[in-house]
Structures are given as structure tokens and as C-alpha cells.
C-alpha positions as CSV (number, residue, x, y, z in Angstrom):
1,V,-0.5,-0.1,0.2
2,D,2.8,2.1,0.7
3,S,4.9,1.7,-2.7
4,A,7.1,5.4,-2.4
5,N,8.3,3.5,0.8
6,A,7.3,6.9,2.5
7,G,6.7,5.0,5.6
8,R,3.7,6.3,5.6
9,V,-0.4,5.9,3.9
10,L,-3.4,8.0,3.0
11,A,-6.2,7.5,3.5
12,S,-7.5,7.2,0.8
13,D,-4.9,4.5,-0.5
14,A,-5.4,2.7,2.9
15,A,-9.5,3.4,2.4
16,V,-9.4,1.2,-1.3
17,F,-7.2,-1.5,0.2
18,L,-8.9,-1.4,3.6
19,K,-11.8,-2.3,1.2
20,K,-10.8,-5.4,-0.3
21,S,-11.8,-6.6,3.4
22,G,-15.1,-7.0,2.3
23,L,-15.9,-5.3,5.8
24,T,-19.2,-2.0,6.0
25,D,-17.9,1.2,5.7
26,L,-19.7,1.2,8.7
27,V,-16.6,-1.2,10.1
28,L,-14.1,0.3,8.3
29,G,-15.1,3.8,9.5
30,K,-14.8,2.1,12.8
31,I,-11.4,0.5,12.7
32,W,-9.5,3.6,11.0
33,D,-10.9,6.2,13.9
34,L,-9.6,4.0,16.2
35,A,-6.1,3.6,14.2
36,D,-6.2,7.3,13.2
37,T,-5.0,8.1,17.0
38,D,-4.5,11.8,16.4
39,G,-7.0,12.2,13.1
40,K,-4.3,13.2,10.8
41,G,-5.8,11.4,7.6
42,I,-2.5,9.4,7.9
43,L,-1.2,6.0,8.8
44,N,2.6,4.9,10.5
45,K,2.9,1.2,10.4
46,Q,2.3,0.6,13.2
47,E,-1.1,2.1,14.0
48,F,-1.8,1.0,9.8
49,F,-0.6,-2.1,11.7
50,V,-3.5,-1.5,14.3
51,A,-5.7,-1.1,11.5
52,L,-4.8,-5.1,9.4
53,R,-5.1,-5.7,13.3
54,L,-8.7,-4.7,13.9
55,V,-9.7,-5.9,10.3
56,A,-9.0,-8.5,11.6
57,C,-10.5,-8.9,14.5
58,A,-14.1,-7.6,12.9
59,Q,-13.2,-10.6,10.1
60,N,-13.9,-13.0,12.7
61,G,-16.4,-11.8,15.2
62,L,-14.9,-10.2,17.4
63,D,-16.0,-7.0,18.9
64,V,-13.9,-4.0,16.8
65,S,-12.0,-2.5,19.7
66,L,-8.6,-1.4,21.2
67,N,-9.3,-4.0,23.6
68,S,-9.6,-7.0,21.0
69,L,-6.6,-5.7,19.4
70,N,-3.8,-8.8,21.6
71,L,-6.9,-11.6,21.2
72,P,-5.6,-14.6,19.2
73,V,-7.2,-13.9,15.1
74,P,-5.7,-15.3,12.5
75,P,-3.9,-12.7,10.0
76,P,-5.9,-10.8,7.9
77,R,-7.9,-12.1,4.6
78,F,-7.5,-9.5,1.5
79,T,-10.0,-10.2,-1.9
80,D,-7.3,-8.9,-4.1
81,T,-4.3,-12.2,-5.5
82,S,-1.8,-9.5,-5.7
83,S,-1.6,-9.6,-1.2
84,P,0.4,-11.6,0.0
85,L,-2.1,-12.2,3.2
86,L,-4.7,-13.7,0.8
87,L,-5.5,-16.7,1.8
88,S,-4.8,-19.6,-0.4
89,G,-8.0,-22.0,-0.9
90,T,-5.6,-24.8,1.4
91,A,-5.4,-23.1,3.5
92,S,-9.1,-21.6,4.0
93,S,-10.6,-25.4,4.1
94,D,-7.5,-26.3,6.7
95,L,-8.9,-23.7,9.3
96,P,-9.9,-25.1,12.7
97,W,-14.3,-24.5,12.7
98,A,-15.2,-22.3,15.3
99,V,-17.9,-24.9,16.7
100,K,-16.5,-27.1,19.4
101,L,-17.5,-31.2,19.1
102,E,-18.7,-31.0,22.4
103,D,-21.3,-27.6,21.7
104,K,-21.6,-29.3,18.5
105,V,-23.3,-32.8,20.1
106,K,-25.6,-30.3,22.3
107,Y,-26.4,-28.1,19.6
108,D,-27.1,-31.6,17.3
109,A,-29.7,-33.0,20.1
110,I,-32.1,-29.3,19.4
111,F,-31.4,-29.2,16.0
112,D,-33.0,-33.3,15.9
113,S,-35.5,-32.5,19.0
114,L,-36.8,-30.1,15.8
115,N,-37.9,-32.9,13.5
116,P,-36.0,-31.9,10.9
117,V,-37.1,-32.9,7.2
118,N,-34.8,-35.0,5.1
119,G,-31.7,-34.2,7.4
120,L,-33.6,-29.8,7.5
121,L,-34.9,-27.5,9.4
122,S,-37.4,-24.6,8.0
123,G,-37.7,-21.2,8.9
124,D,-40.9,-22.2,11.1
125,K,-39.1,-24.5,13.5
126,V,-35.8,-22.9,13.9
127,K,-37.8,-19.5,14.8
128,P,-38.6,-20.3,18.4
129,V,-35.7,-21.8,19.8
130,L,-34.5,-18.3,17.7
131,L,-37.5,-15.6,19.7
132,N,-35.9,-18.1,22.9
133,S,-32.8,-16.2,23.1
134,K,-35.2,-12.9,23.4
135,L,-32.2,-11.0,21.7
136,P,-34.0,-8.0,19.3
137,V,-35.4,-9.4,16.2
138,D,-32.4,-7.1,13.6
139,I,-29.7,-9.8,15.3
140,L,-32.1,-12.5,14.8
141,G,-32.8,-12.0,11.2
142,R,-28.8,-11.0,11.5
143,V,-28.1,-15.0,12.7
144,W,-30.9,-16.3,10.5
145,E,-28.8,-14.2,6.8
146,L,-25.3,-15.9,7.7
147,S,-26.5,-19.7,9.3
148,D,-28.9,-20.5,5.9
149,I,-24.9,-20.1,4.1
150,D,-26.7,-22.0,0.8
151,R,-30.0,-19.8,1.2
152,D,-32.0,-21.9,0.8
153,G,-34.3,-20.3,3.2
154,M,-34.1,-24.1,5.4
155,L,-31.1,-24.6,7.4
156,D,-29.3,-28.6,7.9
157,R,-27.7,-29.8,11.1
158,D,-24.6,-27.6,10.5
159,E,-25.5,-24.7,9.5
160,F,-27.7,-25.1,12.9
161,A,-25.1,-25.4,15.0
162,V,-24.1,-21.9,12.7
163,A,-27.1,-20.4,14.2
164,M,-26.6,-21.6,17.3
165,F,-22.9,-20.8,18.1
166,L,-24.2,-16.7,17.0
167,V,-27.1,-16.6,19.3
168,Y,-24.7,-18.1,22.6
169,C,-22.3,-15.5,21.2
170,A,-24.8,-12.5,21.0
171,L,-26.1,-13.7,24.5
172,E,-22.2,-13.5,25.7
173,K,-22.9,-9.8,24.7
174,E,-19.9,-10.6,21.2
175,P,-21.4,-8.5,17.9
176,V,-22.7,-10.4,15.7
177,P,-20.5,-10.7,12.3
178,M,-21.8,-9.1,9.2
179,S,-20.4,-11.8,7.0
180,L,-19.3,-15.5,8.1
181,P,-15.6,-15.7,9.1
182,A,-13.7,-17.9,7.3
183,A,-13.4,-19.7,10.5
184,L,-16.8,-21.2,10.9
185,V,-18.4,-21.9,7.6
186,P,-18.8,-25.9,8.5
187,P,-15.8,-27.5,7.0
188,S,-18.7,-29.1,4.9
189,K,-19.5,-26.0,2.8
190,R,-16.0,-24.9,2.9
191,K,-15.5,-24.4,-1.4
192,P,-11.8,-25.1,-2.4
193,L,-10.7,-22.6,-4.6
194,S,-13.0,-19.0,-2.5
195,V,-12.3,-17.5,0.7
196,P,-15.0,-18.1,2.1
197,G,-15.1,-14.9,4.8
198,A,-14.9,-12.4,1.9
199,M,-18.6,-12.2,1.2
200,P,-20.0,-9.4,-1.5
201,L,-21.0,-6.4,0.3
202,I,-23.9,-5.6,-2.6
203,P,-25.7,-8.8,-3.2
204,S,-26.9,-9.3,-6.7
205,S,-30.7,-9.1,-7.2
206,T,-31.6,-12.6,-6.9
207,S,-29.7,-13.4,-3.4
208,T,-31.5,-10.0,-2.3
209,K,-34.7,-12.1,-3.2
210,E,-34.0,-15.2,-1.5
211,S,-32.7,-13.2,1.3
212,H,-36.4,-11.6,2.3
213,Q,-38.1,-14.9,1.1
214,S,-36.1,-16.8,3.9
215,L,-35.7,-13.3,6.9
216,P,-39.5,-13.2,7.0
217,P,-40.6,-16.0,10.1
218,V,-38.8,-13.6,12.0
219,G,-39.7,-10.8,11.4
220,I,-43.3,-11.9,11.4
221,L,-43.5,-14.1,14.6
222,A,-41.8,-11.7,17.1
223,A,-44.7,-8.3,15.3
224,K,-47.4,-10.7,17.4
225,T,-45.2,-11.6,20.2
226,P,-44.4,-9.2,23.0
227,L,-40.9,-8.8,21.8
228,T,-40.3,-4.7,22.2
229,Q,-37.2,-3.2,23.3
């Protein structure tokens, strides 16, 4: 990014590079504010490292704050093929799954108790479980959207585990990420050639339609229940 080797990076250059992380402008703005401590619009090497570290935190579902800087996270991922930090397809598929085995056993038991059909649960069956968490409806909507990885309006066993993992994170006051971190994509859903964490910022018109179809169950039911904030 510092092609002139000046020891500093201008806001405009940094913005172009950081956008390749696939994070939202809102999150990137927060990262910039934390890294550019004195608001001068440029980052020195140390400050740029802080920004990269915060990008990694955000991509792995951690809070974007200076408190997260010392937490162990994989390096940040950028969707530019010339970036030395780009995870190759094999590395992303070899990442250990964030859902621990003992938790997966518990989530599977809940999954089975909801009477899946052909190994899938419809939105109607998952809805009561999500609402039971008493989390805000917008958070639950995002949990559903992130866990329905193949966008079919149903959750299989692994997708359900992702949903439960995100719900428990939210209950622990951890922010629900805007896009699914690579470590949370179930091994069964990982494509060998893509970086799972790099979700497109603007979905194509078809996926927008589908996500609207899969989202209403939570919203409609919430409107009928006394779930006001």
C-alpha cells in the first residue's frame, strides 16, 4: 500500500486497500478512527498494523476495539490476488471450525428434537428457538441470514450449529459479524477455491430476493409477540 516507501499511508490509499477485506464501510470507518489516533488522515506503519489487526478481529467476529488487539486471531483476509495476506483456498478449508465438538453435540441434539425433514429444518421450526433467546429481532435476522449459507430458506445440521453458535455469542454480548468469518463456515460448506470470509458487500439481485424470502419468519412472528425493546 505504501508503494513510495514513505513510511506512511494516505487515507485514500488505505481505504481502497481495506475495502478488499469485505467489511462494511461502517466497520471500516470505526477501524480507521481507532488506528488514526490523532485524526491526521494518514497512518504510519504501526498505526497501519493496528488497522490490519482490527480488520482480522472484525472478520473473526470479535469486537472492533483496542481491547481486541491482543487477542489471538488469524491474519486478515483480502480479496486481492496480489495481496501476500490472501488466504489460499487450501488454507481457508484447513481452518479449524469455530464450533467446538462438545458444543456441536448439544446443537445436534436440539436440531434432532425439532423433527428435521430430510435433514433440514424450515424457518418456521427454527424461529421459536431463535426467539426464545430474547435477542433483538434485527440480530436474529442477521443470525438467520449468516447461518443459511446456501440460501435455501432451510438449515441443515451444520448451518443450525452456526446459528446456535452466533446466538450464544450474542447472548455473551459479542457482536454478530456482518459477514460469516471463515472459521465459522462449516467444513462441509467450504469451497476449495474461494475465501469464505470474503462475502460480497452488495448481493446480486437474486440473492437479495432470496434473503428477503428467508427472513420474514422471524419478523412476522416477532410482530405478534411482546418482544418490544
